[in-house]
C-alpha positions as CSV (number, residue, x, y, z in Angstrom):
1,M,-21.5,6.8,-14.4
2,T,-18.6,6.2,-16.1
3,S,-16.3,2.3,-15.8
4,H,-14.2,4.0,-13.4
5,D,-16.9,5.5,-11.0
6,D,-18.6,1.8,-11.1
7,A,-15.3,-0.3,-10.4
8,L,-14.8,2.3,-7.5
9,H,-17.8,2.0,-6.2
10,L,-18.0,-2.0,-6.4
11,A,-14.4,-1.7,-4.5
12,V,-15.1,0.1,-1.8
13,R,-18.2,-1.9,-1.2
14,L,-16.0,-5.0,-0.8
15,A,-13.8,-3.5,1.1
16,H,-16.3,-2.3,3.4
17,R,-17.8,-6.0,3.3
18,A,-14.3,-8.2,3.9
19,G,-13.4,-5.1,6.7
20,E,-16.8,-6.0,8.6
21,L,-15.8,-9.6,8.1
22,Q,-12.6,-8.9,9.9
23,L,-13.7,-7.4,12.6
24,A,-16.7,-9.8,13.4
25,R,-14.2,-12.9,13.0
26,R,-11.3,-11.4,14.7
27,D,-11.6,-13.6,18.2
28,D,-12.3,-16.9,16.3
29,L,-9.9,-16.5,14.0
30,V,-6.9,-19.4,13.3
31,V,-3.6,-19.2,11.9
32,R,-3.3,-21.8,9.1
33,G,0.5,-21.5,9.0
34,T,3.5,-19.3,7.4
35,K,4.2,-18.9,3.8
36,A,7.7,-17.2,2.8
37,H,9.2,-17.6,6.1
38,A,7.9,-17.6,9.7
39,N,7.3,-13.6,9.4
40,D,4.8,-14.2,6.7
41,L,1.8,-15.5,8.6
42,V,-2.1,-16.5,7.1
43,S,-5.0,-16.9,8.9
44,D,-8.3,-18.3,8.1
45,V,-10.0,-14.6,7.7
46,D,-7.3,-13.5,4.9
47,I,-8.4,-16.6,2.8
48,A,-12.2,-15.8,3.7
49,S,-12.0,-12.0,2.7
50,E,-9.7,-12.8,-0.1
51,E,-13.0,-15.4,-1.3
52,L,-15.3,-12.7,-0.7
53,I,-13.9,-10.1,-2.7
54,V,-13.3,-12.3,-5.5
55,A,-16.8,-13.3,-5.9
56,G,-18.0,-9.9,-6.0
57,L,-15.6,-8.8,-9.1
58,T,-16.4,-11.7,-10.7
59,E,-19.9,-11.4,-10.5
60,A,-19.6,-7.8,-11.7
61,F,-16.7,-8.1,-13.9
62,P,-16.4,-11.5,-15.2
63,D,-13.9,-10.6,-17.8
64,D,-11.7,-9.2,-15.8
65,G,-8.3,-10.8,-14.5
66,V,-7.9,-11.0,-10.7
67,L,-4.5,-11.8,-8.7
68,G,-4.5,-11.9,-5.0
69,E,-2.1,-12.6,-2.6
70,E,-3.6,-15.5,-0.8
71,G,-3.6,-17.7,-4.7
72,T,-6.1,-15.9,-6.6
73,D,-4.7,-15.8,-10.1
74,R,-7.1,-15.7,-12.6
75,V,-6.3,-14.1,-16.4
76,G,-9.2,-12.3,-17.9
77,R,-10.2,-11.2,-21.6
78,S,-11.5,-8.0,-20.7
79,G,-7.3,-6.2,-20.0
80,R,-7.9,-5.4,-16.8
81,R,-6.9,-6.5,-14.1
82,W,-7.8,-6.6,-9.9
83,I,-4.8,-6.9,-8.0
84,I,-6.1,-7.6,-4.2
85,D,-4.8,-8.1,-0.8
86,P,-7.6,-8.8,1.5
87,I,-5.4,-8.1,5.1
88,D,-2.7,-6.0,4.3
89,G,-0.7,-6.7,7.7
90,T,-1.9,-9.9,8.9
91,R,0.4,-10.1,11.4
92,N,-0.9,-6.6,13.4
93,Y,-4.7,-8.2,12.6
94,I,-3.3,-11.2,14.3
95,T,-1.8,-9.7,17.1
96,R,-3.9,-6.8,17.4
97,S,-0.8,-4.4,17.9
98,A,-1.2,-2.3,14.9
99,P,-3.4,-1.2,12.1
100,W,-4.2,-3.8,9.0
101,S,-6.1,-2.9,5.6
102,V,-8.0,-3.9,2.9
103,C,-6.4,-3.0,-0.8
104,L,-7.9,-2.9,-4.6
105,A,-6.2,-1.7,-7.3
106,L,-7.9,-1.9,-10.7
107,Q,-5.1,-2.1,-13.6
108,E,-5.3,-1.3,-17.0
109,D,-2.3,-1.3,-19.1
110,D,-0.5,-2.3,-16.4
111,A,-1.3,1.3,-15.0
112,T,-3.3,1.4,-11.9
113,T,-6.5,3.5,-12.3
114,V,-8.5,2.8,-9.6
115,A,-7.8,2.7,-5.7
116,V,-8.9,1.8,-2.9
117,V,-7.3,1.4,1.1
118,H,-9.9,0.6,3.7
119,D,-8.7,0.8,7.2
120,P,-11.5,-1.6,9.2
121,A,-10.6,-0.5,12.5
122,A,-10.4,3.2,12.0
123,G,-13.4,3.6,9.5
124,E,-10.9,5.3,6.9
125,T,-11.4,3.8,3.6
126,F,-8.8,6.1,1.0
127,T,-9.6,6.4,-2.9
128,A,-8.3,7.6,-5.8
129,V,-9.1,7.4,-10.0
130,T,-6.8,8.4,-12.0
131,G,-6.3,11.8,-12.8
132,R,-9.5,12.9,-10.2
133,G,-6.7,13.8,-7.1
134,A,-6.7,11.2,-3.8
135,F,-9.8,11.1,-1.3
136,L,-10.2,10.1,2.6
137,N,-13.8,9.1,3.3
138,G,-14.9,11.6,0.4
139,N,-12.4,14.4,1.5
140,A,-9.7,15.3,-0.8
141,I,-6.6,14.8,1.1
142,H,-3.1,16.3,0.1
143,A,0.6,15.6,1.1
144,S,2.6,17.3,3.8
145,A,3.4,20.7,3.7
146,E,7.2,19.8,5.4
147,D,10.0,21.5,3.5
148,T,12.9,20.4,6.3
149,L,14.5,17.0,6.8
150,D,15.5,17.2,10.2
151,R,11.6,17.6,10.9
152,A,10.3,15.0,8.2
153,L,8.7,11.7,9.6
154,L,10.0,9.3,7.9
155,A,7.5,5.6,7.4
156,L,9.0,2.5,7.0
157,T,7.8,-0.5,5.3
158,F,9.6,-3.8,4.9
159,N,9.7,-7.4,4.2
160,P,10.0,-8.9,7.6
161,S,12.7,-11.7,5.9
162,P,16.0,-12.1,7.8
163,Q,17.7,-10.6,4.8
164,T,15.1,-7.6,4.5
165,R,15.9,-6.9,8.5
166,G,19.5,-7.0,7.9
167,R,19.1,-4.7,5.0
168,V,17.0,-2.2,7.3
169,A,19.1,-2.6,10.1
170,R,22.1,-1.3,7.6
171,L,20.1,1.6,6.9
172,L,18.5,2.9,10.3
173,P,21.4,4.8,11.9
174,A,21.8,7.1,8.7
175,L,18.1,7.5,8.5
176,L,17.6,8.2,12.4
177,E,20.5,11.1,12.2
178,A,18.9,12.7,9.2
179,L,15.2,12.7,9.8
180,G,12.9,14.0,12.8
181,D,11.6,10.5,13.8
182,L,10.6,6.8,12.2
183,R,7.1,5.4,12.2
184,R,6.5,1.9,10.9
185,Y,3.5,0.5,8.9
186,P,2.0,-1.8,6.9
187,A,2.7,-0.7,2.7
188,A,-0.3,0.0,2.0
189,L,-1.2,2.6,5.0
190,Q,2.1,4.2,4.6
191,L,1.8,5.2,1.1
192,A,-2.1,6.2,2.1
193,Y,-0.6,8.3,5.1
194,L,1.2,9.8,2.9
195,A,-1.3,10.8,1.0
196,A,-3.0,12.6,4.1
197,G,0.2,14.3,4.6
198,R,0.4,12.3,8.5
199,V,3.9,10.9,7.5
200,D,6.4,13.0,4.9
201,A,8.5,11.0,4.0
202,G,8.4,6.4,3.5
203,L,10.7,4.0,2.4
204,L,9.3,0.7,1.2
205,L,11.5,-2.2,0.7
206,D,10.8,-6.1,-1.1
207,T,7.2,-5.7,-0.9
208,K,4.9,-7.4,-3.2
209,P,2.5,-5.8,-6.4
210,W,-0.8,-6.5,-3.9
211,D,1.2,-4.3,-1.3
212,V,1.9,-1.0,-3.0
213,A,-0.7,-1.4,-6.3
214,A,-3.2,0.4,-4.6
215,G,-1.4,2.9,-2.2
216,H,1.1,3.9,-5.2
217,L,-2.1,5.6,-6.9
218,I,-3.7,7.0,-3.7
219,A,-0.2,8.7,-2.9
220,A,0.8,9.9,-6.6
221,E,-2.8,11.5,-6.4
222,A,-2.5,13.6,-3.6
223,G,0.7,15.1,-4.9
224,V,3.7,12.6,-3.1
225,V,6.8,12.4,-5.0
226,L,7.1,8.6,-5.6
227,T,11.0,6.8,-7.5
228,G,12.5,3.8,-7.2
229,P,14.4,1.7,-9.7
230,G,15.0,3.3,-12.9
231,G,13.1,6.5,-11.4
232,R,9.3,4.7,-10.8
233,P,8.2,3.1,-8.1
234,A,8.6,-0.8,-7.8
235,P,7.1,-3.1,-5.3
236,E,11.1,-3.5,-4.8
237,L,11.7,-0.6,-4.0
238,T,9.5,2.8,-3.2
239,V,11.2,5.9,-2.1
240,S,8.5,8.6,-1.5
241,A,8.2,12.2,-0.4
242,A,6.1,15.4,0.2
243,P,7.0,17.6,-2.4
244,G,9.2,19.9,-0.6
245,I,11.9,17.5,0.7
246,R,11.4,15.2,-2.0
247,V,15.0,16.7,-3.2
248,A,16.7,16.2,0.6
249,F,15.3,13.1,0.9
250,H,16.7,11.6,-2.3
251,R,20.1,12.8,-2.3
252,Q,20.0,11.5,1.4
253,V,18.8,7.6,0.9
254,A,20.0,7.4,-2.8
255,P,23.8,6.2,-1.6
256,L,22.1,3.6,1.0
257,L,19.9,2.5,-1.6
258,G,22.2,2.1,-4.3
259,L,19.7,4.5,-6.6
260,P,21.9,7.3,-8.7
261,D,22.5,10.6,-7.2
262,D,20.6,12.6,-10.0
263,E,17.6,10.6,-10.0
264,N,14.8,12.5,-10.7
265,P,11.9,11.3,-9.1
266,T,8.4,12.6,-11.0
């Protein structure tokens, strides 16, 4: 068993334990307040989930660094760093209106090598290790085979700040005209659903590293084509598409997002 196998198995166990906590505490959670803006909520379960995950990582890998959404920021000595989002989609979790997930990613030299996105309510666990493909509950998954843009299902994720919502409002008319339909998901599940072929294209706007670190690897390992500023996906902008529509989708969104028309996503 390699070190990546050890890391993956632990990440899956911790994601499942955090998910069990979230399901158990859903009826008595306490909203602690907001962070960056009025739509950026945090609950006591977010904090408890991060504490659970960090404790498990620290016990198993005491020399690894850890960066978490709820404030954990530990510098390690191993050259490895875990990036965690204890609840990606906190508002969905609190309101019971849509899915949420637990996300863990292991980075080495700034490249994600192990990724887990776990949906507690659905009992779905998306995983990837670099170079080995992507999996859902242990079964291999692949990007959509869609090859026609006007039939494509677009997944949209954006920071719900007033500024970003205004930006999205200006994008929507062109997107709705060009594509088949649209869905909105939290960042990690958008990328996981792209990996599983459930949606055909995706846009992520103004997210954070913990939102996308795990999902980027899972999507890429499933054959999704990802790009962004300078030709690389980034938290502030990720453009994703199934291979069959990646050129057409990029040509459609590049002028809307200020990307070069000749960008060559890989």
